[in-house]
C-alpha positions as CSV (number, residue, x, y, z in Angstrom):
1,M,0.0,0.0,0.0
2,T,1.4,3.4,-1.0
3,G,1.3,6.1,1.7
4,S,1.2,9.9,1.6
5,P,4.4,11.9,1.1
6,A,6.8,11.2,3.9
7,R,9.2,13.3,6.1
8,V,12.5,11.8,5.3
9,L,15.9,12.0,6.9
10,L,18.6,11.2,4.4
11,L,22.2,10.2,5.2
12,G,24.5,10.4,2.2
13,G,22.2,12.8,0.3
14,T,25.0,14.8,-1.3
15,G,26.7,11.9,-3.1
16,F,26.1,10.5,-6.6
17,V,23.1,8.4,-5.7
18,G,21.8,10.8,-3.1
19,R,21.4,13.7,-5.5
20,H,19.1,11.6,-7.6
21,V,17.2,10.3,-4.6
22,C,16.6,13.9,-3.5
23,E,15.2,14.8,-6.9
24,K,12.9,11.8,-7.0
25,L,11.5,12.4,-3.5
26,T,11.1,16.1,-4.3
27,R,8.9,15.3,-7.2
28,L,6.8,13.1,-4.9
29,G,6.3,15.9,-2.5
30,C,8.4,14.5,0.4
31,N,10.0,16.9,2.9
32,M,13.7,16.0,3.4
33,T,16.4,16.7,5.8
34,V,19.9,15.9,4.5
35,I,22.8,15.7,6.9
36,T,26.3,16.5,5.6
37,R,29.7,17.1,7.1
38,R,30.0,20.3,5.1
39,A,27.1,22.3,3.6
40,S,29.4,23.3,0.7
41,Q,29.1,19.7,-0.5
42,A,25.3,20.1,-1.0
43,S,25.4,22.7,-3.8
44,A,23.6,20.2,-6.2
45,I,20.6,19.8,-3.9
46,I,20.4,22.8,-1.6
47,N,18.0,24.7,-3.8
48,L,15.6,21.8,-4.4
49,P,12.2,22.5,-2.9
50,R,11.4,20.9,0.5
51,V,15.1,20.0,1.1
52,T,16.8,21.2,4.3
53,V,20.5,20.7,4.6
54,I,22.2,20.6,8.0
55,E,25.8,20.1,9.0
56,G,26.7,17.4,11.6
57,D,28.4,14.2,12.4
58,V,26.2,11.2,11.6
59,Y,28.4,9.0,13.9
60,N,27.2,11.0,16.9
61,A,24.2,9.0,18.2
62,E,22.8,11.8,20.3
63,F,22.9,14.3,17.4
64,L,21.4,11.7,15.0
65,T,18.6,10.9,17.4
66,Q,17.7,14.6,17.6
67,C,17.7,14.8,13.8
68,M,15.4,11.8,13.4
69,Q,12.7,13.4,15.5
70,Q,9.8,14.6,13.4
71,H,10.7,12.3,10.6
72,D,8.9,9.2,9.3
73,V,11.7,7.4,7.4
74,V,15.4,7.3,7.5
75,I,17.5,6.5,4.3
76,N,21.1,5.5,4.6
77,L,23.2,5.8,1.5
78,I,26.6,6.2,3.2
79,A,29.3,3.8,1.9
80,I,32.9,3.7,0.8
81,L,34.5,1.8,-2.0
82,H,38.1,2.2,-1.0
83,G,39.8,2.1,2.4
84,T,41.4,0.1,5.2
85,P,39.6,-2.7,7.0
86,A,39.1,-0.1,9.8
87,A,37.5,2.4,7.4
88,F,35.2,-0.2,6.0
89,E,34.2,-1.3,9.5
90,K,33.5,2.3,10.5
91,A,31.3,3.2,7.5
92,H,29.5,-0.1,7.0
93,V,29.2,-1.6,10.5
94,Q,29.7,1.1,13.1
95,L,27.5,3.6,11.4
96,P,24.5,1.1,11.1
97,Q,25.0,0.4,14.8
98,V,24.7,4.2,15.5
99,I,21.7,4.4,13.1
100,A,20.0,1.5,14.9
101,K,20.5,3.1,18.3
102,A,19.2,6.5,17.1
103,C,16.2,4.9,15.5
104,Q,15.3,3.1,18.7
105,A,15.8,6.2,20.8
106,S,13.8,8.5,18.5
107,G,11.0,6.0,17.8
108,V,11.6,6.1,14.0
109,H,11.5,2.5,13.0
110,R,11.3,2.8,9.2
111,L,14.7,2.5,7.5
112,V,15.7,2.0,3.9
113,H,19.4,0.9,3.8
114,I,21.5,0.8,0.7
115,S,23.8,-2.2,0.9
116,A,25.5,-3.9,-2.1
117,L,25.0,-6.8,-4.4
118,G,27.3,-9.6,-3.3
119,A,27.4,-8.6,0.4
120,S,28.5,-11.7,2.2
121,L,29.9,-12.6,5.6
122,T,32.3,-15.0,3.7
123,G,32.9,-12.7,0.7
124,P,36.5,-12.3,-0.6
125,S,36.8,-8.6,0.2
126,D,36.6,-6.3,3.2
127,Y,34.0,-4.3,1.4
128,Q,31.6,-7.3,0.9
129,R,32.1,-8.7,4.4
130,S,31.6,-5.3,6.1
131,K,28.5,-4.6,4.0
132,A,27.1,-8.0,5.2
133,R,27.9,-7.3,8.8
134,G,26.1,-4.0,8.6
135,E,23.1,-5.7,7.2
136,E,23.1,-8.1,10.1
137,V,23.3,-5.3,12.6
138,L,20.2,-3.7,11.2
139,K,18.3,-6.9,10.8
140,Q,18.7,-7.6,14.5
141,A,17.6,-4.0,15.6
142,G,13.9,-4.6,15.4
143,L,13.3,-2.0,12.7
144,E,11.0,-1.9,9.7
145,L,13.9,-2.4,7.4
146,T,14.2,-2.5,3.6
147,L,17.5,-3.6,2.2
148,L,18.5,-2.6,-1.3
149,Q,21.5,-4.3,-2.9
150,P,22.5,-2.6,-6.1
151,S,25.1,-3.9,-8.6
152,V,27.6,-1.3,-9.8
153,I,25.7,1.9,-10.5
154,F,26.1,4.0,-13.7
155,G,24.8,7.3,-14.7
156,K,25.9,10.9,-15.4
157,E,29.0,11.8,-13.4
158,D,29.5,8.2,-12.3
159,K,33.0,7.2,-11.3
160,F,32.8,4.0,-13.3
161,L,32.1,4.2,-17.0
162,N,33.1,7.8,-17.1
163,L,36.5,7.0,-15.7
164,F,37.1,4.2,-18.1
165,A,36.1,6.4,-21.0
166,Q,38.4,9.2,-19.8
167,L,41.3,6.7,-19.4
168,Q,40.8,5.6,-23.0
169,S,41.0,9.2,-24.2
170,I,44.6,9.4,-23.0
171,T,46.1,5.9,-23.4
172,P,46.2,3.6,-26.5
173,I,45.8,0.4,-24.5
174,V,44.0,-0.6,-21.3
175,P,45.5,-3.5,-19.3
176,L,42.7,-4.6,-17.1
177,A,42.4,-6.4,-13.8
178,G,39.4,-8.6,-13.2
179,A,38.6,-8.5,-16.9
180,Q,36.3,-11.5,-16.9
181,T,34.2,-10.6,-13.9
182,R,30.6,-10.2,-14.8
183,F,28.5,-7.2,-13.8
184,Q,24.8,-6.4,-14.1
185,A,25.1,-2.6,-14.0
186,V,22.1,-0.6,-12.8
187,W,21.1,2.9,-13.8
188,V,21.2,5.5,-11.0
189,E,17.7,6.7,-11.9
190,D,16.4,3.2,-11.4
191,V,18.1,3.0,-8.0
192,A,16.7,6.3,-7.0
193,Q,13.2,5.3,-8.1
194,A,13.6,2.1,-6.1
195,V,14.5,4.1,-3.0
196,A,11.4,6.3,-3.5
197,Q,9.1,3.3,-3.9
198,C,10.4,1.9,-0.7
199,V,9.9,5.2,1.2
200,L,6.3,5.4,0.1
201,S,5.3,1.7,0.4
202,S,5.2,0.1,3.8
203,D,4.8,-3.3,2.0
204,T,8.6,-3.3,1.3
205,A,9.5,-3.4,5.0
206,G,11.2,-6.7,5.9
207,K,12.3,-7.4,2.3
208,T,15.6,-7.3,0.4
209,Y,15.8,-6.3,-3.2
210,E,18.6,-6.9,-5.6
211,L,18.9,-3.9,-8.0
212,C,20.3,-5.0,-11.3
213,G,20.0,-3.9,-15.0
214,P,18.8,-6.2,-17.7
215,E,22.2,-6.8,-19.3
216,V,25.2,-8.8,-18.1
217,F,28.7,-7.7,-19.3
218,T,32.2,-8.7,-18.3
219,L,34.3,-5.8,-17.0
220,Q,36.4,-6.0,-20.2
221,E,33.2,-5.6,-22.3
222,L,32.0,-2.7,-20.2
223,V,35.4,-0.9,-20.4
224,Q,35.6,-1.5,-24.2
225,K,32.1,-0.3,-24.7
226,S,32.6,2.8,-22.5
227,G,35.2,4.0,-25.0
228,Q,33.0,3.2,-28.0
229,W,30.0,4.9,-26.5
230,A,32.2,8.0,-25.7
231,G,33.3,8.1,-29.3
232,I,37.0,7.3,-28.7
233,R,38.7,6.5,-32.0
234,Q,35.4,7.2,-33.9
235,G,33.5,4.8,-31.8
236,K,35.9,1.9,-31.9
237,G,37.4,2.4,-28.4
238,R,40.9,1.3,-27.4
239,L,42.4,-2.2,-27.1
240,V,41.3,-3.6,-23.7
241,F,42.9,-6.8,-22.5
242,G,43.0,-8.8,-19.2
243,I,46.1,-9.3,-17.2
244,P,47.2,-12.1,-14.8
245,H,46.3,-11.9,-11.2
246,A,49.8,-11.2,-9.9
247,L,50.2,-8.3,-12.3
248,A,46.6,-7.1,-11.5
249,W,47.5,-7.1,-7.8
250,L,50.6,-4.9,-8.5
251,Q,48.5,-2.6,-10.8
252,A,45.9,-2.1,-8.0
253,F,48.6,-1.5,-5.4
254,L,50.2,1.2,-7.6
255,M,46.8,2.8,-8.2
256,E,46.3,3.0,-4.4
257,L,49.5,5.0,-4.2
258,A,48.3,7.6,-6.7
259,P,46.7,10.8,-5.3
260,G,42.9,11.0,-5.0
261,Q,40.4,8.1,-5.2
262,P,42.0,5.1,-6.9
263,L,40.4,3.7,-10.1
264,M,40.9,0.3,-8.5
265,S,42.2,-1.0,-5.2
266,R,43.4,-4.4,-4.0
267,D,40.1,-4.8,-2.1
268,N,38.2,-4.1,-5.3
269,L,40.3,-6.8,-7.0
270,A,39.3,-9.2,-4.3
271,S,35.6,-8.4,-4.7
272,M,36.0,-9.3,-8.4
273,K,36.8,-12.9,-7.5
274,V,33.0,-13.4,-7.7
275,D,30.5,-12.1,-10.3
276,N,28.4,-9.2,-9.5
277,V,25.1,-10.4,-10.9
278,A,21.6,-11.1,-9.6
279,S,21.2,-14.4,-7.7
280,G,18.0,-15.3,-9.6
281,H,16.0,-16.1,-6.5
282,A,15.5,-12.7,-4.9
283,L,13.2,-9.7,-5.4
284,G,14.3,-7.1,-7.8
285,L,13.4,-3.9,-9.6
286,K,10.4,-5.5,-11.4
287,D,8.9,-6.3,-8.0
288,L,8.9,-2.5,-7.3
289,G,7.2,-1.9,-10.6
290,I,10.4,-0.6,-12.3
291,Q,11.4,-1.5,-15.8
292,A,15.2,-1.7,-15.6
293,S,17.1,0.5,-18.1
294,A,19.8,-1.1,-20.2
295,V,23.4,0.3,-19.9
296,S,23.8,-0.1,-23.7
297,S,20.9,2.3,-24.4
298,T,21.5,4.7,-21.5
299,A,25.3,5.2,-21.2
300,P,25.8,6.4,-24.8
301,T,23.5,9.4,-24.0
302,Y,26.0,10.8,-21.4
303,L,29.5,9.4,-22.0
304,G,31.7,12.0,-23.5
305,V,29.2,14.7,-22.7
306,K,29.8,17.2,-19.9
307,G,26.7,18.6,-18.2
308,P,24.4,18.8,-15.2
309,C,23.8,15.5,-13.4
310,T,20.1,15.6,-12.9
311,T,17.0,16.6,-14.8
312,L,16.0,19.4,-12.5
313,N,19.5,20.8,-12.8
314,D,19.1,20.6,-16.6
315,Y,15.9,22.7,-16.3
316,R,17.7,25.2,-14.1
317,A,20.6,25.5,-16.5
318,K,18.1,26.2,-19.4
319,A,16.4,28.8,-17.3
320,G,19.7,30.5,-16.5
321,R,19.7,29.7,-12.8
């Protein structure tokens, strides 16, 4: 049963997925509070109607409890892709513990939590194992919990296909770790719509949804196609080839040493020991009434094109605002 527009507290609302979630919920008439460490990070959403941005530390249980009051639903989008075991533990396990405590103290029991496809207590990477431990924390907290497990997410300003396309614009060949790992990439708009559906539907409480696109590609195919879709070498792309695991490990290690967020880390490489595709026996986008968009039809519309990251921002740009 779909309810009326909700009062939503959003953690991670200034990130790639969060911006799209804010837009979706704005269109549905929800009132949102977005917590961020620095308000300067919220430039993409701060002017959206019914969005209030506040600065604060989400790891502070007392502060988070106060923020949850007068809200109906909490959405947690906070996650990291790279880091030390301690960093993964903090973001993916300790934060859910704080969220659970704050939910119980504030009386807000409805939580939509974004986990990850492939989260497993026995997974090969710290990322996968910490994601699974965070899920277990929330499952045991007595909340009205919906878990969403997306595959790798693509869309305007993503740090996935865009990075591989940019890489091909500056190098003639792409030696690739984890080349044969299969992915079922999902469009950020579909993920945002899934979050919105879960916010407005109490029927999704107690359920887990795997969020995947309709196509399965190996990483090598996705990298090759990202160059083609971006028009590299007149749509031919660069030569992309897999490399042995020992060389892949060295490549990932060297990428970790480079400044900024690495394109790949050793923990990412460990994650790619298993395919990142739907299990085939779980709920998915179709169960939320969403027709999944194909990466092959969506990615070519933005790769190689610089511009605003959301539809509302597109409208603002056209209006000169």
